[in-house]
N, C-alpha and C positions, 0 to 999 in steps of 0.2 A: 330525548322526544322527538326534537327536530332529527336527530342523526338516524332514529327506525327512519322515517320519512324520506330521507336522503338515501339511504338505504335499499329500501323498497323501489323507489322512481328507478334507481340505477339498476337493480335487479331486472325491473321490467321493463328498461330500455335495452338491456343485455338479449333478454331472451327474443326480443322483437328483432331486433338486429340479426340475431343469430338464424331466427326463422325465417329471414328475408334472402339469407344467403342461400 
């Protein structure tokens, strides 16, 4: 369950980071 939250957080951060480039 915690792994799913961590995975979602990482994916969201990655998408935001890619959008800023």
